[in-house]
Every structure is written in C-alpha cells, then in structure tokens.
LOGU-170837 format. One record per atom (N, C-alpha, C): x, y, z; residue in three letters. Coordinates in steps of 0.05 Angstrom, whole numbers, plus 5000, padded with zeros to 4 digits. Example, Ala and Ser with C-alpha at 12.3 -4.5 7.8 and 13.67 -1.06 7.14 Angstrom:
REM residues 2
526448865156ala
524649105156ala
526449345156ala
525749555142ser
527349795143ser
525850015157ser
This chain:
REM residues 160
765395803674unk
767195603656unk
770295713664unk
770995483678unk
774495593682unk
775395413672unk
778195323672unk
780495173661unk
780294963673unk
779694903702unk
778994643710unk
776394573705unk
774594633697unk
771394513688unk
772294373656unk
773194543644unk
773894483622unk
775394283624unk
777794233629unk
779694093624unk
778293813639unk
776593753665unk
775693593673unk
773193423657unk
772193693639unk
770293563619unk
771293383594unk
773293503597unk
775193453566unk
775693123576unk
776493063598unk
777992803612unk
774892643615unk
772292803622unk
770692543624unk
770292473597unk
769792703571unk
769492593546unk
771392423538unk
773592403544unk
775292183538unk
774991913550unk
775291873581unk
774391703589unk
771891563578unk
769691733571unk
767491583557unk
768091493535unk
769691493514unk
770191473488unk
771791253497unk
773591213516unk
775190893516unk
772690753534unk
771190773540unk
768790543553unk
767190463530unk
766490693515unk
764890593488unk
766990433474unk
769190553472unk
771690293452unk
771190033460unk
770990023496unk
771289763510unk
769189613497unk
766989763507unk
764189663504unk
764389533473unk
765189663453unk
764889533422unk
766189393422unk
768289363428unk
770789133422unk
770088903443unk
768488913460unk
766888723487unk
764588483467unk
762688703463unk
760088673451unk
760488703419unk
760688483398unk
760888513372unk
758388623359unk
756188593370unk
753688643360unk
754189023350unk
755489113371unk
756589403366unk
758089433330unk
759689253331unk
761589253303unk
760589123284unk
758288923289unk
755988903266unk
754589103250unk
754289363264unk
752289453256unk
754189683258unk
756489753254unk
758589963250unk
757390173265unk
756490073295unk
756190303310unk
758890473329unk
759790673318unk
762090803330unk
762190843367unk
763990803380unk
765490853401unk
763991083407unk
763391323396unk
762991593400unk
759691513411unk
758391353387unk
755291433399unk
754591243423unk
756190993420unk
755490883448unk
756791013470unk
758791153472unk
760091353498unk
757191543498unk
756291673483unk
753991853476unk
751491803495unk
750291533486unk
748591463499unk
748991383526unk
751491253531unk
751891343571unk
752291503579unk
753591793566unk
752992043580unk
749292033579unk
748092083560unk
745392123558unk
743991973589unk
744891773587unk
743191623615unk
743991833635unk
747191863642unk
748491963665unk
747892223671unk
747192383648unk
747192633643unk
743892763651unk
742393013649unk
741093193658unk
737692963642unk
738692873623unk
735792783613unk
734892583624unk
736592293636unk
735292193651unk
735792103675unk
738392143688unk
738492113717unk
737492353726unk
737992563713unk
737792883725unk
734492843725unk
732992813706unk
729992783712unk
728992653740unk
730592383735unk
729592183756unk
730192263785unk
732192443796unk
733892503817unk
731692823814unk
730792943806unk
730193163804unk
726993173815unk
726492973819unk
723392923826unk
723892853856unk
725992833870unk
726392783891unk
727792953911unk
725693113927unk
727593373944unk
730493283954unk
730593063968unk
733392953975unk
735392943955unk
734492893933unk
736192883907unk
736093173886unk
734393363896unk
734993553879unk
737293633871unk
738993673878unk
742093813881unk
743193583854unk
742093353842unk
743393223825unk
741293183796unk
740393503795unk
738693533779unk
739893563742unk
743093533751unk
744193543720unk
745493163726unk
744893093741unk
744992793734unk
747892703754unk
749692593740unk
751592523759unk
753692753746unk
753692903733unk
754793163717unk
754493433739unk
756593603733unk
755593943749unk
753294083729unk
753594353737unk
752394463717unk
754694573695unk
756794613713unk
758994783696unk
760494513676unk
760094253682unk
760693993661unk
758393973635unk
756394063642unk
754194063627unk
754494353608unk
754094563616unk
754594783599unk
757594803581unk
759894573594unk
761994543575unk
760994333560unk
760094163559unk
758894013548unk
757494073522unk
754894293527unk
754294433510unk
755194593492unk
757194633494unk
758694843477unk
760094763467unk
761094493475unk
763294273452unk
762294293421unk
759494213417unk
759094133390unk
759694353367unk
759094693376unk
759094853358unk
762194873352unk
763894873372unk
766494883370unk
767394643350unk
766594483367unk
768794213343unk
766994143318unk
764894233308unk
764294243282unk
766594333265unk
767794563269unk
770194703252unk
772094493259unk
772494303276unk
774894133267unk
774393933254unk
771993833251unk
771593663240unk
771093743208unk
770393963198unk
770294083169unk
773794193170unk
774694213184unk
777694253174unk
779094073169unk
778393863184unk
779993633175unk
779393423154unk
776993513135unk
775993433117unk
777893283099unk
779293503088unk
782293463066unk
783593433066unk
784793323091unk
787393323098unk
789293103085unk
790993123072unk
792492883058unk
790992913029unk
789793023018unk
788293072997unk
789093252980unk
789593192953unk
790893392931unk
788393532929unk
788993862921unk
786593992916unk
786394002882unk
784493862871unk
784193822842unk
784294202828unk
784094182805unk
783794442788unk
780994602793unk
781194812784unk
777894902786unk
776694792764unk
777694712738unk
775694532723unk
774094272725unk
776394152739unk
775993862755unk
773493892775unk
774494102794unk
772594182812unk
769694232798unk
768794432785unk
767194452768unk
765094232749unk
766193982743unk
765293902728unk
764393622744unk
765393602768unk
764293422789unk
762693582802unk
762893702813unk
760893872829unk
759494102821unk
759094192799unk
757894372780unk
754994322785unk
753594072772unk
750893902781unk
750093912805unk
751593842827unk
750593902850unk
750894112863unk
752194412851unk
752294642864unk
749294782848unk
749094632825unk
746594852811unk
743794662825unk
743894372827unk
741494292841unk
740994462877unk
743594452882unk
742594562918unk
741994862918unk
742595052897unk
742395332892unk
739295282881unk
738195152865unk
735595072855unk
733695022868unk
734494832896unk
732794782917unk
732894992930unk
734895122938unk
735695332965unk
733795522954unk
734195702932unk
732295832919unk
729095842920unk
728295512909unk
726195472910unk
724695462936unk
725995432954unk
725195482980unk
723295742988unk
726895872980unk
725696152993unk
723696212980unk
723296292948unk
720796262939unk
718696192928unk
718296022945unk
715695842951unk
714595912986unk
716395992992unk
715896023021unk
715096363025unk
716696583010unk
716096813019unk
713796862994unk
712596722976unk
710396672963unk
707696632974unk
707796452987unk
706196283012unk
705796503031unk
707496693046unk
708496873064unk
705997033054unk
706597223028unk
705697423014unk
703097383013unk
701697213000unk
699397072988unk
697497053011unk
698196823032unk
696896773050unk
696596793071unk
698796763089unk
699596753116unk
699797033126unk
701897243116unk
700597503129unk
698597603120unk
697497623100unk
694297803095unk
692097603113unk
691497293108unk
689597233119unk
689797173144unk
692397043156unk
692196923182unk
694497243197unk
695497383190unk
696697623202unk
699397503217unk
701097313199unk
704097253206unk
706197423199unk
708097413215unk
710297603208unk
710997513178unk
711997723171unk
712697663139unk
714997513134unk
716797513155unk
719697323158unk
718397003164unk
716696933160unk
715796583164unk
716496573128unk
716696753116unk
716896603095unk
719796463089unk
721196533104unk
724096413103unk
724396173125unk
722196023129unk
723095863153unk
723195623138unk
721895513109unk
722995283097unk
725095353095unk
726595483087unk
729195483071unk
730995423095unk
730395613124unk
731495583150unk
731695263164unk
729695113160unk
729894903166unk
729694693153unk
730494743130unk
731394463113unk
734494523104unk
734094733087unk
737994763071unk
739094963084unk
738095073110unk
739795283123unk
740995193150unk
741294873161unk
742394983179unk
741394763197unk
739994563197unk
738494373221unk
740294213222unk
742694153218unk
744793963226unk
746494013249unk
747294293245unk
748894433269unk
746194643293unk
C-alpha cells in the first residue's frame, strides 16, 4: 500500500457514498425503510468487487486479471484494512457534545447492565470450560482451549 492507493481508495469510497446518497434520494423506498447511504454504497461495491464481478470474471481466462472485480488488489487491501481502523473513530466520537455525568449517576444507570454483562460473560466461560474439561477434552480429545469458544463467539467480539 502506498499513499496513492490509499488516497484513491478513500476517493472511491467517497464517490460511492455520494452515489448511494443520490440513489437514496431518488428512490423513496430506501428512505422509507431507513436504509443509509453507506449500506446502498456497500451493496454497489460488493457487486463491483471481488465477491460478484470478480468471481464472474475469474472464471474466464481472458478476464482472469479482473479477479478483484473493477478494483485492484491494492484497493481491496485498503478496503479490507479500513474497518479495523475506523471502528475506533466510531467509538471515539460517540460522546462528542455530551456532558459526562458523575460516577454515582453512571453506576445507577449502567450498574445493572454491567452486572448482567459480567454474569453472562463469566457464565459462558464457566459453562464452556466445564463442558470442555468434562466431555470435550477427555472423551473427544479436543484442545482445552475449546472451553473459551462460547465466550469468544458471543460476548468476545463477533461484531468487529
């Protein structure tokens, strides 16, 4: 990746968002279902990228150089690295313009959810570890690390 590829990728994403916005404004059905411009642009890019056009073009020898669809390998690398970086921007901007309440007020509002979340998370660890130690490891010969799979799959970051 170099600066030109990164800049071109961001420019393509910007143009895609503008096209998504134009489509959203032109066809009211997207507004009716509250479908954001980014989702519309994402579907367009999905079609133009390696998942649809790339698979179609990849089947033909004469078009095999288009295995990434209408995008180059470098652009696809930038596209694939951006979500991990931009998730920080999303979370960093959540509280912009909000007054931070006192700790006691935070605990009164969020305390039950924190308690519930910890109970569920630890419950998943304990249940998974118990099943792994009692059944999966001795009977099936699985790795002891399989005990953490439940928690990792549900609470541990499936979104990112």
